[in-house]
KEROPA-649685 format. One record per residue (C-alpha): x, y, z; residue number from 1. Coordinates in pm, whole numbers, padded with zeros to 5 digits. Each point is the difference from the previous one (the first is absolute). Layout:
N
<u X; v Y; w Z; n NUM>
...
***
This chain:
243
<u 11165; v -11059; w 09675; n 1>
<u -00008; v 00088; w -00370; n 2>
<u -00209; v 00307; w -00083; n 3>
<u 00025; v -00069; w -00375; n 4>
<u 00158; v 00335; w -00088; n 5>
<u -00159; v 00318; w -00125; n 6>
<u -00040; v -00115; w -00359; n 7>
<u -00138; v -00352; w 00039; n 8>
<u -00238; v -00086; w -00284; n 9>
<u -00262; v -00150; w 00235; n 10>
<u -00044; v 00336; w 00168; n 11>
<u -00097; v 00200; w -00307; n 12>
<u 00105; v 00350; w -00092; n 13>
<u -00182; v 00216; w 00251; n 14>
<u -00025; v -00204; w 00319; n 15>
<u 00176; v 00261; w 00214; n 16>
<u -00239; v -00059; w 00290; n 17>
<u 00123; v -00357; w 00044; n 18>
<u 00359; v 00115; w -00050; n 19>
<u -00035; v 00238; w 00293; n 20>
<u -00177; v -00260; w 00211; n 21>
<u 00267; v -00263; w -00063; n 22>
<u 00280; v 00252; w 00064; n 23>
<u -00155; v 00102; w 00332; n 24>
<u -00047; v -00365; w 00097; n 25>
<u 00365; v -00074; w -00081; n 26>
<u 00121; v 00293; w 00209; n 27>
<u -00222; v -00103; w 00291; n 28>
<u 00111; v -00364; w 00019; n 29>
<u 00350; v -00011; w -00153; n 30>
<u 00342; v 00080; w 00142; n 31>
<u 00152; v 00023; w -00349; n 32>
<u -00160; v 00127; w -00321; n 33>
<u 00205; v -00104; w -00303; n 34>
<u -00031; v 00218; w -00310; n 35>
<u 00141; v -00122; w -00331; n 36>
<u 00113; v 00267; w -00244; n 37>
<u 00194; v 00006; w -00325; n 38>
<u 00345; v 00155; w 00008; n 39>
<u -00077; v 00224; w -00300; n 40>
<u -00292; v 00157; w 00194; n 41>
<u 00231; v 00166; w 00253; n 42>
<u 00009; v 00375; w -00055; n 43>
<u -00286; v -00006; w -00254; n 44>
<u -00289; v 00239; w 00057; n 45>
<u -00254; v -00252; w -00133; n 46>
<u 00139; v -00306; w 00176; n 47>
<u -00239; v -00294; w 00026; n 48>
<u 00029; v -00027; w 00379; n 49>
<u -00090; v 00363; w 00078; n 50>
<u -00378; v -00055; w 00025; n 51>
<u 00064; v -00292; w 00235; n 52>
<u 00224; v 00206; w 00227; n 53>
<u -00253; v 00282; w 00011; n 54>
<u -00265; v -00254; w 00097; n 55>
<u 00221; v -00151; w 00273; n 56>
<u 00080; v 00341; w 00147; n 57>
<u -00362; v 00117; w -00015; n 58>
<u -00147; v -00304; w 00170; n 59>
<u 00270; v 00008; w 00267; n 60>
<u -00167; v 00318; w 00121; n 61>
<u -00313; v -00204; w 00074; n 62>
<u 00175; v -00195; w 00273; n 63>
<u -00063; v 00201; w 00317; n 64>
<u 00320; v -00116; w 00163; n 65>
<u 00212; v -00172; w -00264; n 66>
<u 00295; v -00214; w 00094; n 67>
<u 00314; v 00046; w -00204; n 68>
<u -00004; v -00230; w -00304; n 69>
<u 00294; v -00098; w -00219; n 70>
<u -00038; v 00088; w -00367; n 71>
<u 00238; v -00227; w -00187; n 72>
<u 00062; v 00115; w -00356; n 73>
<u 00129; v -00276; w -00225; n 74>
<u 00159; v 00149; w -00312; n 75>
<u -00040; v -00249; w -00284; n 76>
<u 00229; v -00049; w -00302; n 77>
<u 00283; v 00208; w 00145; n 78>
<u 00221; v 00167; w -00259; n 79>
<u 00373; v 00072; w 00024; n 80>
<u -00077; v 00308; w 00208; n 81>
<u 00114; v -00077; w 00359; n 82>
<u -00269; v -00026; w 00268; n 83>
<u 00181; v 00275; w 00193; n 84>
<u -00095; v 00236; w -00285; n 85>
<u -00355; v -00131; w -00048; n 86>
<u -00109; v -00001; w 00363; n 87>
<u 00031; v 00378; w 00063; n 88>
<u -00206; v 00067; w -00315; n 89>
<u -00270; v -00242; w 00115; n 90>
<u -00010; v 00148; w 00349; n 91>
<u -00033; v 00346; w -00154; n 92>
<u -00296; v -00121; w -00208; n 93>
<u -00161; v -00152; w 00308; n 94>
<u 00045; v 00321; w 00198; n 95>
<u -00159; v 00208; w -00278; n 96>
<u -00303; v -00228; w -00004; n 97>
<u -00028; v 00020; w 00379; n 98>
<u 00019; v 00378; w -00010; n 99>
<u -00271; v 00019; w -00268; n 100>
<u -00255; v -00218; w 00182; n 101>
<u -00273; v 00197; w 00184; n 102>
<u 00031; v -00056; w 00375; n 103>
<u -00229; v 00066; w 00296; n 104>
<u 00093; v 00293; w 00223; n 105>
<u 00159; v -00230; w 00259; n 106>
<u 00251; v -00131; w -00254; n 107>
<u 00071; v 00307; w -00214; n 108>
<u 00361; v 00016; w 00118; n 109>
<u 00053; v -00368; w 00080; n 110>
<u 00307; v -00140; w -00180; n 111>
<u -00017; v -00318; w -00205; n 112>
<u 00234; v -00172; w 00247; n 113>
<u -00269; v 00016; w 00272; n 114>
<u -00222; v -00234; w -00203; n 115>
<u 00240; v -00216; w -00201; n 116>
<u 00339; v -00164; w -00002; n 117>
<u 00110; v 00013; w -00364; n 118>
<u 00230; v -00279; w -00121; n 119>
<u 00131; v -00047; w -00354; n 120>
<u 00143; v -00311; w -00167; n 121>
<u 00078; v -00071; w -00365; n 122>
<u -00035; v -00319; w -00205; n 123>
<u 00167; v -00080; w -00331; n 124>
<u -00204; v -00108; w -00302; n 125>
<u -00122; v -00358; w 00030; n 126>
<u 00009; v -00041; w -00378; n 127>
<u 00355; v 00129; w -00046; n 128>
<u 00172; v -00092; w 00329; n 129>
<u -00195; v -00290; w 00147; n 130>
<u 00270; v -00126; w 00239; n 131>
<u 00072; v 00347; w 00136; n 132>
<u -00375; v 00062; w 00038; n 133>
<u -00042; v -00322; w 00201; n 134>
<u 00291; v 00090; w 00229; n 135>
<u -00147; v 00345; w 00066; n 136>
<u -00345; v -00146; w 00069; n 137>
<u 00164; v -00248; w 00240; n 138>
<u 00161; v 00288; w 00191; n 139>
<u -00332; v 00184; w 00017; n 140>
<u -00170; v -00318; w 00124; n 141>
<u 00249; v -00019; w 00286; n 142>
<u -00092; v 00355; w 00101; n 143>
<u -00363; v -00112; w 00026; n 144>
<u 00098; v -00306; w 00204; n 145>
<u 00167; v 00231; w 00252; n 146>
<u -00243; v 00290; w -00040; n 147>
<u -00112; v 00010; w 00366; n 148>
<u 00353; v -00001; w 00140; n 149>
<u 00128; v 00333; w 00142; n 150>
<u 00066; v 00232; w -00293; n 151>
<u -00189; v -00232; w -00236; n 152>
<u -00244; v 00092; w -00276; n 153>
<u -00315; v -00030; w 00211; n 154>
<u 00035; v 00340; w 00164; n 155>
<u -00231; v 00099; w 00287; n 156>
<u -00159; v -00316; w 00145; n 157>
<u -00105; v 00140; w 00339; n 158>
<u -00375; v -00045; w -00060; n 159>
<u -00007; v -00323; w -00199; n 160>
<u -00312; v -00217; w 00036; n 161>
<u 00084; v -00353; w 00131; n 162>
<u -00027; v -00280; w -00256; n 163>
<u -00296; v -00152; w 00186; n 164>
<u -00202; v 00318; w -00058; n 165>
<u 00118; v 00084; w -00352; n 166>
<u -00285; v -00165; w -00193; n 167>
<u -00268; v 00183; w 00197; n 168>
<u 00198; v 00325; w -00011; n 169>
<u 00044; v -00013; w -00379; n 170>
<u -00370; v -00073; w -00054; n 171>
<u -00103; v 00296; w 00214; n 172>
<u 00251; v 00234; w -00166; n 173>
<u -00129; v -00093; w -00347; n 174>
<u -00360; v 00049; w 00116; n 175>
<u 00080; v 00352; w 00122; n 176>
<u 00183; v 00083; w -00324; n 177>
<u -00288; v -00129; w -00213; n 178>
<u -00234; v 00229; w 00195; n 179>
<u 00233; v 00287; w -00095; n 180>
<u 00075; v 00093; w 00358; n 181>
<u 00329; v 00125; w 00140; n 182>
<u 00201; v -00263; w 00186; n 183>
<u 00062; v 00069; w 00369; n 184>
<u 00272; v -00263; w 00047; n 185>
<u 00055; v 00045; w 00376; n 186>
<u -00374; v -00044; w 00068; n 187>
<u -00008; v -00291; w -00244; n 188>
<u 00281; v -00179; w 00183; n 189>
<u -00183; v 00041; w 00333; n 190>
<u -00312; v -00149; w -00158; n 191>
<u 00195; v -00296; w -00143; n 192>
<u 00169; v -00061; w 00336; n 193>
<u -00336; v 00013; w 00180; n 194>
<u -00158; v -00252; w -00237; n 195>
<u 00301; v -00230; w 00014; n 196>
<u 00012; v 00012; w 00382; n 197>
<u -00369; v -00090; w 00013; n 198>
<u 00060; v -00294; w -00235; n 199>
<u 00287; v -00127; w 00216; n 200>
<u -00206; v 00041; w 00319; n 201>
<u -00287; v -00199; w -00153; n 202>
<u 00241; v -00275; w -00110; n 203>
<u 00149; v -00025; w 00350; n 204>
<u -00344; v -00007; w 00164; n 205>
<u -00117; v -00274; w -00237; n 206>
<u 00312; v -00201; w 00084; n 207>
<u -00069; v 00047; w 00373; n 208>
<u -00360; v -00123; w -00026; n 209>
<u 00120; v -00315; w -00178; n 210>
<u 00288; v -00066; w 00240; n 211>
<u -00049; v -00333; w 00181; n 212>
<u 00143; v 00123; w 00332; n 213>
<u -00228; v 00304; w -00011; n 214>
<u -00307; v -00215; w -00071; n 215>
<u 00081; v -00225; w 00297; n 216>
<u 00059; v 00300; w 00227; n 217>
<u -00320; v 00167; w -00113; n 218>
<u -00196; v -00318; w 00071; n 219>
<u 00163; v -00046; w 00342; n 220>
<u -00090; v 00347; w 00129; n 221>
<u -00367; v -00065; w -00069; n 222>
<u -00019; v -00247; w 00290; n 223>
<u 00252; v 00126; w 00257; n 224>
<u 00288; v 00244; w 00062; n 225>
<u 00319; v -00109; w -00175; n 226>
<u 00323; v 00018; w 00206; n 227>
<u 00270; v 00204; w -00177; n 228>
<u -00251; v 00129; w -00253; n 229>
<u 00194; v 00319; w -00073; n 230>
<u 00329; v -00179; w -00069; n 231>
<u -00169; v -00261; w -00220; n 232>
<u -00182; v 00266; w -00201; n 233>
<u 00320; v 00204; w -00039; n 234>
<u 00184; v -00303; w -00141; n 235>
<u -00281; v -00068; w -00247; n 236>
<u -00016; v 00363; w -00116; n 237>
<u 00379; v 00021; w -00034; n 238>
<u -00004; v -00315; w -00213; n 239>
<u -00272; v 00146; w -00225; n 240>
<u 00181; v 00332; w -00042; n 241>
<u 00328; v -00172; w -00086; n 242>
<u -00153; v -00195; w -00290; n 243>
***
């Protein structure tokens, strides 16, 4: 999903509340958070992405039991300076921001690596080196295609919500965030699973009540005992559950 960036004109100048809400939502539902930054901002004290990083790190503390998320920094308009020289500077900047963010007592000494996998890629200027830019974007796209493979970009996917429950899960997460409450993700996942299981059970029961064999069996037992009732019922239920 596209969160518009921290300087989108539609947002206005001082909408930091929504910025924090959207950052928390992204961290709660995403495996990968992609952050664009200009190459010339690396190492600068007043870099444009610093407020965003502070926001991301601050709201991460509001997840009671956060899963490790991949922060993918995409350096735009790369200069002649090799990425091997730029990446250590960027990681140093990130670490300084992490160290400066106020943390709850439980996470005072927690290292950045406990919360995030940090990945860095660089893209050439689209205006000056269009073909090279497209090749680099193509390579990055392939990493997304294979992001859930072992060692891929997606990171820790142990507690991922199934696709069938994602819509409900996302709605409930946003509702909690809008109410300015902390997100208890483990409890939230239990709630989503409970609701989804109930939905599936209701669907199966509705299918059973409409099943022709079941209707005939139900009608037959009203007048007399049905030989092999248990076996017949088991076959009907198995058929319903397998749908």
